[in-house]
GUBA-410483 format. One line per field, with one value per residue (C-alpha): residue in one letter; x, y, z. Coordinates in nm, 2 decimals. Layout:
// GUBA-410483
residu: a  ... .
xx: X  ... .
yy: Y  ... .
zz: Z  ... .
This chain:
// GUBA-410483
residu: x  x  x  x  x  x  x  x  x  x  x  x  x  x  x  x  x  x  x  x  x  x  x  x  x  x  x  x  x  x  x  x  x  x  x  x  x  x  x  x  x  x  x  x  x  x  x  x  x  x  x  x  x  x  x  x  x  x  x  x  x  x  x  x  x  x  x  x  x  x  x  x  x  x  x  x  x  x  x  x  x  x  x  x  x  x  x  x  x  x  x  x  x  x  x  x  x  x  x  x  x  x  x  x  x  x  x  x  x  x  x  x  x  x  x  x  x  x  x  x  x  x  x  x  x  x  x  x  x  x  x  x  x  x  x  x  x  x  x  x  x  x  x  x  x  x  x  x  x  x  x  x  x  x  x  x  x  x  x  x  x  x  x  x  x  x  x  x  x  x  x  x  x  x  x  x  x  x  x  x  x  x  x  x  x  x  x  x  x  x  x  x  x  x  x  x  x  x  x  x  x  x  x  x  x  x  x  x  x  x  x  x  x  x  x  x  x  x  x  x  x  x  x  x  x  x  x  x  x  x  x  x  x  x  x  x  x  x  x  x  x  x  x  x  x  x  x  x  x  x  x  x  x  x  x  x  x  x  x  x  x  x  x  x  x  x  x  x  x  x  x  x  x  x  x  x  x  x  x  x  x  x  x  x  x  x  x  x  x  x  x  x  x  x  x  x  x  x  x  x  x  x  x  x  x  x  x  x  x  x  x  x  x  x  x  x  x  x  x  x  x  x  x  x  x  x  x  x  x  x  x  x  x  x  x  x  x  x  x  x  x  x  x  x  x  x  x  x  x  x  x  x  x  x  x  x  x  x  x  x  x  x  x  x  x  x  x  x  x  x  x  x  x  x  x  x  x  x  x  x  x  x  x  x  x  x  x  x  x  x  x  x  x  x  x  x  x  x  x  x  x  x  x  x  x  x  x  x  x  x  x  x  x  x  x  x  x  x  x  x  x  x  x  x  x  x  x  x  x  x  x  x  x  x  x  x  x  x  x  x  x  x  x  x  x  x  x  x  x  x  x  x  x  x  x  x  x  x  x  x  x  x  x  x  x  x .
xx: -2.37  -2.10  -2.03  -2.03  -1.75  -1.54  -1.59  -1.49  -1.21  -1.07  -1.08  -0.89  -0.68  -0.57  -0.68  -0.35  -0.20  -0.07  0.01  0.27  0.37  0.38  0.53  0.79  0.91  0.91  1.14  1.37  1.42  1.48  1.73  1.90  1.96  2.03  1.74  1.83  1.49  1.65  2.00  2.02  1.75  2.00  2.08  1.71  1.68  1.97  1.84  1.50  1.70  1.88  1.83  1.85  2.15  1.96  1.60  1.45  1.21  1.40  1.37  1.13  0.89  0.91  0.82  0.54  0.36  0.41  0.32  -0.03  -0.10  -0.03  -0.14  -0.49  -0.81  -0.67  -0.53  -0.84  -1.12  -0.90  -0.77  -1.11  -1.24  -1.00  -1.08  -1.44  -1.38  -1.10  -1.06  -0.81  -0.57  -0.54  -0.30  -0.06  -0.05  -0.04  0.25  0.41  0.31  0.47  0.77  0.88  0.74  0.96  1.22  1.02  0.94  1.32  1.37  1.11  1.19  1.54  1.46  1.28  1.55  1.80  1.51  1.39  1.34  1.38  1.09  1.02  0.96  1.23  1.27  0.96  0.93  0.85  0.74  0.65  0.98  1.15  0.89  0.93  1.33  1.28  1.02  1.18  0.83  0.58  0.28  0.27  0.40  0.11  -0.14  0.04  -0.02  -0.38  -0.42  -0.29  -0.47  -0.80  -0.67  -0.57  -0.76  -1.11  -1.09  -0.91  -1.06  -1.39  -1.33  -1.14  -1.44  -1.68  -1.49  -1.45  -1.84  -1.91  -1.71  -2.04  -2.27  -2.31  -2.42  -2.77  -2.77  -2.67  -2.94  -2.86  -3.04  -2.85  -2.57  -2.32  -2.35  -2.32  -2.01  -1.89  -1.94  -1.75  -1.45  -1.43  -1.44  -1.17  -0.93  -1.03  -0.90  -0.58  -0.53  -0.51  -0.20  -0.02  0.22  0.42  0.12  0.00  0.38  0.38  0.02  0.09  0.46  0.29  -0.03  0.10  0.36  0.10  -0.19  0.01  0.18  -0.14  -0.34  -0.04  0.00  -0.42  -0.42  -0.10  -0.24  -0.57  -0.36  -0.21  -0.48  -0.68  -0.31  -0.43  -0.67  -0.27  -0.19  -0.53  -0.52  -0.19  -0.30  -0.60  -0.38  -0.15  -0.47  -0.65  -0.39  -0.24  -0.62  -0.54  -0.89  -1.02  -0.83  -0.83  -1.21  -1.26  -0.99  -1.16  -1.24  -0.98  -0.74  -0.48  -0.66  -0.79  -0.48  -0.31  -0.59  -0.61  -0.21  -0.14  -0.41  -0.25  0.14  0.17  0.48  0.52  0.24  0.41  0.26  0.56  0.80  0.63  0.69  1.03  1.13  1.05  1.35  1.68  1.93  2.27  2.21  1.91  1.97  1.89  1.56  1.50  1.60  1.34  1.05  1.17  1.05  0.75  0.63  0.70  0.53  0.25  0.17  0.40  0.29  -0.01  -0.18  -0.08  -0.19  -0.55  -0.56  -0.47  -0.67  -0.96  -0.88  -0.82  -1.17  -1.37  -1.58  -1.69  -1.62  -1.91  -1.95  -2.04  -1.75  -2.05  -1.99  -1.63  -1.62  -1.89  -1.65  -1.37  -1.59  -1.75  -1.43  -1.29  -1.61  -1.54  -1.22  -1.31  -1.65  -1.80  -1.47  -1.38  -1.62  -1.53  -1.15  -1.20  -1.42  -1.08  -0.85  -1.04  -1.08  -0.71  -0.62  -0.89  -0.74  -0.39  -0.47  -0.68  -0.39  -0.14  -0.35  -0.34  -0.02  0.05  -0.21  -0.03  0.26  0.14  -0.02  0.27  0.43  0.10  0.19  0.55  0.57  0.46  0.07  -0.04  -0.22  -0.52  -0.54  -0.48  -0.76  -0.97  -0.86  -0.89  -1.24  -1.32  -1.11  -1.31  -1.65  -1.51  -1.47  -1.84  -1.95  -1.79  -1.94  -2.29  -2.18  -2.20  -1.88  -1.82  -1.85  -1.62  -1.35  -1.39  -1.32  -1.03  -0.89  -0.89  -0.75  -0.48  -0.44  -0.38  -0.11  0.11  0.08  0.23  0.48  0.61  0.76  0.90  1.09  1.21  1.36  1.54  1.61  1.97  2.06  1.86  2.06  2.38  2.29  2.27  2.60  2.81  2.60  2.74  3.11  3.07  2.96  3.28  3.49  3.40  3.39  3.08  2.84  2.75  2.61  2.71  2.50  2.86  2.90  2.67  2.65  2.33  2.27  1.96  1.95  1.90  1.82  2.04  2.35  2.55 .
yy: -0.62  -0.40  -0.56  -0.88  -0.77  -0.66  -1.00  -1.17  -0.93  -1.03  -1.36  -1.39  -1.14  -1.30  -1.67  -1.67  -1.36  -1.17  -1.50  -1.56  -1.21  -1.13  -1.47  -1.56  -1.21  -1.16  -1.48  -1.40  -1.08  -1.20  -1.46  -1.19  -0.92  -1.25  -1.21  -0.84  -0.81  -1.01  -0.94  -0.59  -0.53  -0.36  -0.12  -0.04  0.12  0.33  0.45  0.52  0.75  0.95  1.29  1.53  1.74  1.98  2.03  1.82  1.53  1.27  0.87  0.92  1.14  0.94  0.62  0.80  0.89  0.54  0.44  0.68  0.48  0.16  0.16  0.24  0.11  -0.22  -0.31  -0.33  -0.43  -0.57  -0.84  -0.86  -0.91  -1.19  -1.38  -1.38  -1.46  -1.67  -1.77  -1.79  -1.99  -1.63  -1.48  -1.71  -1.62  -1.21  -1.33  -1.47  -1.23  -0.94  -1.15  -1.19  -0.90  -0.68  -0.79  -0.62  -0.32  -0.29  -0.28  -0.02  0.19  0.23  0.25  0.54  0.69  0.67  0.78  1.09  1.41  1.76  1.99  2.34  2.18  1.89  1.55  1.39  1.04  0.70  0.41  0.60  0.76  0.43  0.30  0.57  0.45  0.12  0.15  0.46  0.57  0.80  0.56  0.30  0.57  0.76  0.46  0.36  0.71  0.68  0.36  0.53  0.77  0.59  0.40  0.60  0.90  0.68  0.34  0.34  0.68  0.54  0.22  0.41  0.65  0.34  0.14  0.45  0.52  0.16  0.12  0.35  0.09  -0.06  0.29  0.37  0.68  0.49  0.50  0.37  0.58  0.90  0.82  0.73  1.03  1.25  1.10  1.09  1.47  1.58  1.36  1.49  1.84  1.78  1.62  1.92  2.12  1.96  1.95  2.32  2.34  2.12  1.85  1.96  1.98  1.63  1.50  1.71  1.61  1.18  1.21  1.32  1.14  0.73  0.68  0.77  0.60  0.24  0.26  0.27  0.05  -0.23  -0.19  -0.25  -0.52  -0.69  -0.65  -0.84  -1.12  -1.16  -1.14  -1.43  -1.62  -1.96  -1.96  -1.91  -2.26  -2.35  -2.04  -2.13  -2.50  -2.34  -2.10  -2.35  -2.60  -2.37  -2.24  -2.61  -2.74  -2.88  -2.98  -2.61  -2.42  -2.60  -2.67  -2.32  -2.09  -1.78  -1.75  -1.93  -1.84  -1.83  -1.54  -1.39  -1.36  -1.22  -1.00  -0.88  -0.87  -0.72  -0.44  -0.37  -0.35  -0.29  -0.38  -0.49  -0.25  0.14  0.32  0.39  0.45  0.75  0.86  0.71  0.94  1.26  1.16  1.33  1.04  1.00  0.65  0.49  0.18  0.34  0.44  0.09  -0.04  0.22  0.10  -0.28  -0.19  -0.01  -0.34  -0.58  -0.28  -0.31  -0.70  -0.88  -0.59  -0.42  -0.67  -0.95  -0.73  -0.68  -1.09  -1.24  -0.97  -1.10  -1.45  -1.52  -1.30  -1.64  -1.43  -1.62  -1.46  -1.37  -1.51  -1.15  -0.87  -0.65  -0.73  -0.70  -0.39  -0.53  -0.84  -0.63  -0.43  -0.75  -0.87  -0.63  -0.62  -0.95  -0.83  -0.45  -0.42  -0.09  0.05  -0.16  -0.02  0.34  0.27  0.10  0.35  0.67  0.39  0.39  0.78  0.82  0.55  0.65  1.01  0.93  0.70  0.95  1.18  0.97  0.83  1.22  1.27  0.99  1.16  1.46  1.30  1.10  1.45  1.61  1.33  1.38  1.75  1.79  1.98  2.05  2.17  2.47  2.62  2.62  2.25  2.10  2.28  2.16  1.80  1.83  1.92  1.62  1.42  1.55  1.45  1.08  1.03  1.22  0.94  0.65  0.66  0.55  0.23  -0.13  -0.29  -0.58  -0.37  -0.11  -0.39  -0.52  -0.24  -0.11  -0.51  -0.45  -0.11  -0.20  -0.52  -0.29  -0.12  -0.45  -0.60  -0.31  -0.24  -0.58  -0.65  -0.32  -0.37  -0.75  -0.55  -0.29  -0.45  -0.52  -0.17  -0.16  -0.49  -0.32  0.00  -0.25  -0.39  -0.06  0.06  -0.26  -0.24  0.13  0.03  -0.24  0.03  0.30  0.59  0.84  0.69  0.84  0.71  0.82  0.65  0.51  0.32  0.05  0.12  0.29  0.40  0.63  1.00  1.11  1.45  1.33  1.10  1.25 .
zz: -1.54  -1.43  -1.14  -1.34  -1.55  -1.27  -1.10  -1.41  -1.43  -1.12  -1.11  -1.43  -1.29  -0.94  -1.08  -1.31  -1.44  -1.12  -0.89  -1.16  -1.18  -0.79  -0.69  -0.95  -0.99  -0.59  -0.58  -0.91  -0.71  -0.36  -0.51  -0.71  -0.43  -0.21  0.03  0.11  0.27  0.58  0.51  0.55  0.78  0.99  0.73  0.65  0.96  0.95  0.64  0.72  1.00  0.81  0.79  0.46  0.39  0.18  0.35  0.06  0.12  0.39  0.39  0.68  0.53  0.21  0.41  0.58  0.26  0.13  0.46  0.51  0.17  0.25  0.62  0.60  0.58  0.45  0.74  0.93  0.68  0.43  0.64  0.79  0.46  0.40  0.67  0.63  0.29  0.25  0.61  0.84  0.59  0.38  0.66  0.54  0.14  0.30  0.47  0.18  -0.09  0.22  0.24  -0.14  -0.22  -0.01  -0.30  -0.54  -0.35  -0.31  -0.65  -0.79  -0.55  -0.63  -0.98  -0.93  -0.73  -1.01  -1.25  -1.06  -1.23  -1.10  -1.05  -0.86  -0.49  -0.55  -0.71  -0.84  -1.04  -1.03  -1.28  -1.53  -1.58  -1.59  -1.81  -2.02  -1.99  -2.07  -2.38  -2.51  -2.56  -2.32  -2.48  -2.22  -1.94  -1.97  -1.97  -1.66  -1.53  -1.61  -1.39  -1.09  -1.10  -1.16  -0.87  -0.61  -0.70  -0.77  -0.62  -0.35  -0.22  -0.26  -0.08  0.20  0.23  0.27  0.48  0.74  0.76  0.77  1.14  1.21  1.17  1.48  1.66  1.72  1.51  1.21  0.95  0.59  0.40  0.47  0.72  0.53  0.29  0.57  0.72  0.34  0.31  0.65  0.51  0.17  0.33  0.57  0.31  0.03  0.32  0.39  0.01  -0.01  0.18  -0.19  -0.11  0.18  0.40  0.30  0.40  0.75  0.79  0.73  0.89  1.20  1.22  1.06  1.34  1.65  1.45  1.42  1.71  1.94  1.71  1.72  2.10  2.14  1.90  2.09  2.42  2.28  2.17  2.49  2.68  2.47  2.44  2.51  2.19  1.99  1.95  1.80  1.57  1.43  1.31  1.15  0.97  0.84  0.82  0.57  0.38  0.26  0.22  -0.15  -0.19  -0.09  -0.26  -0.63  -0.55  -0.60  -0.66  -0.72  -0.34  -0.18  0.11  -0.18  -0.39  -0.08  0.08  -0.23  -0.31  0.01  0.05  -0.21  -0.15  0.18  0.11  -0.28  -0.34  -0.72  -0.78  -0.87  -0.63  -0.32  -0.63  -0.62  -0.28  -0.31  -0.59  -0.37  -0.12  -0.10  -0.02  -0.12  -0.29  -0.46  -0.30  0.05  -0.01  -0.18  0.15  0.30  0.13  0.17  0.52  0.46  0.32  0.65  0.87  0.66  0.63  0.90  1.14  1.12  0.90  1.16  1.45  1.31  1.19  1.54  1.74  1.55  1.53  1.89  1.98  1.93  1.70  1.39  1.08  0.87  0.48  0.32  0.32  0.34  0.78  0.81  0.98  1.20  1.23  1.36  1.64  1.75  1.82  1.97  2.20  2.34  2.50  2.57  2.61  2.46  2.45  2.14  1.87  1.95  1.95  1.60  1.48  1.59  1.46  1.16  1.10  1.13  0.90  0.63  0.67  0.59  0.34  0.12  0.17  0.09  -0.22  -0.36  -0.29  -0.58  -0.80  -0.77  -0.89  -1.16  -1.29  -1.31  -1.54  -1.75  -1.78  -1.84  -1.50  -1.13  -1.24  -1.21  -0.83  -1.06  -1.22  -0.85  -0.74  -1.01  -0.89  -0.53  -0.58  -0.81  -0.57  -0.30  -0.46  -0.51  -0.14  -0.05  -0.32  -0.20  0.12  -0.02  -0.25  -0.26  -0.07  -0.31  -0.63  -0.46  -0.36  -0.70  -0.90  -0.67  -0.72  -1.09  -1.13  -0.90  -1.09  -1.40  -1.23  -1.16  -1.53  -1.64  -1.37  -1.29  -1.69  -1.68  -1.35  -1.44  -1.71  -1.57  -1.23  -1.34  -1.27  -0.90  -0.87  -0.97  -0.74  -0.46  -0.52  -0.55  -0.23  -0.05  -0.19  -0.05  0.29  0.31  0.20  0.52  0.32  0.24  0.05  -0.32  -0.69  -1.00  -1.33  -1.49  -1.19  -1.25  -1.63  -1.64  -2.04  -1.95  -1.96  -1.60  -1.43  -1.13  -1.05  -1.34 .
């Protein structure tokens, strides 16, 4: 019964509500920012390499934390699930949601910088802070923070744990009765150990692992696609034919390539969900728009680069996708085996270990910031240790549950965050757009980049930019 309720909620959210919010909202911000996600691509790379002057969290480190959460198991198993359930046409809709969602990512991350707060370990903040500023009440901000904790502390982390252990299912030692629990226990212990170091260690670990993990994975995916390049014309034909097969789409929208493309694209890049702004708020930058541009780049890295690499690696293998999400991991492993032989499954297992580990750490960084907001201060060590233990237990439990149930729960919780976050950034978006105009004006002047809230007519109280 619980799974039925989850499925019905998903059908409503992703057939109507979220499509309207994400697509129309993304298009609105794309037009209002004058296509900043493309027009300012050079500035995105410049902003991400800028060093901080106060030994705070740099733009690059904040990018790595958000990318650690974005670039995770969803980029492998999530993409494979979309191909299995929605067909090759779902890839096109993943691209679309990323392209227009990049503008939403810019706005929400710029707002997070504008409304960030001071903490004992530096600045912190996110959607909860700008939601409180927009509504002048804490009620909706508290609801959002609870959704974020449930989404990232429970839904996404259980799913990441399951996806990780599922890649071992092709090995002879795997036993459905006990192997998932053993793997879940090992992962839970390792994550718990890392978390004891606090936010600083999370940032340093993800900053080191994410670039290495992403670079190797993309290079292998490109190599496999290049080996099978003769299949590319037919693959593109199938992508566009499936994406615009109106009879198939409207005949069963809840299972169509559009819905799965949007679901898995949103799960992967999180643009408009309200997660990345929690990392953006921790960055020490001279202008809020800089961090907005950095997070725009993160969406492109995630979907247009990493997700596309996975999709083409699978599609050019010639392996027919199964029709169940339970076999998504096996589909990726078989696809690699066709080209790399026995090395393929081993490579994808190693990649999943790294992807899942950084995803779990990045997710719990968000949870840490949400708890800071609910408490009104940085949580004490004892409080942190309690929820670190709970987080580790959740990771352990997730390894042995059902794939369909975990995907469904994660999608519903993520949808709840988006329903709150998108209307608020649509309401406050004018200040992010003004901040972008102020940033571009200073770029043209050639002088040092500075920001003051009075320059954009911001009427709300802030801890910074005064």
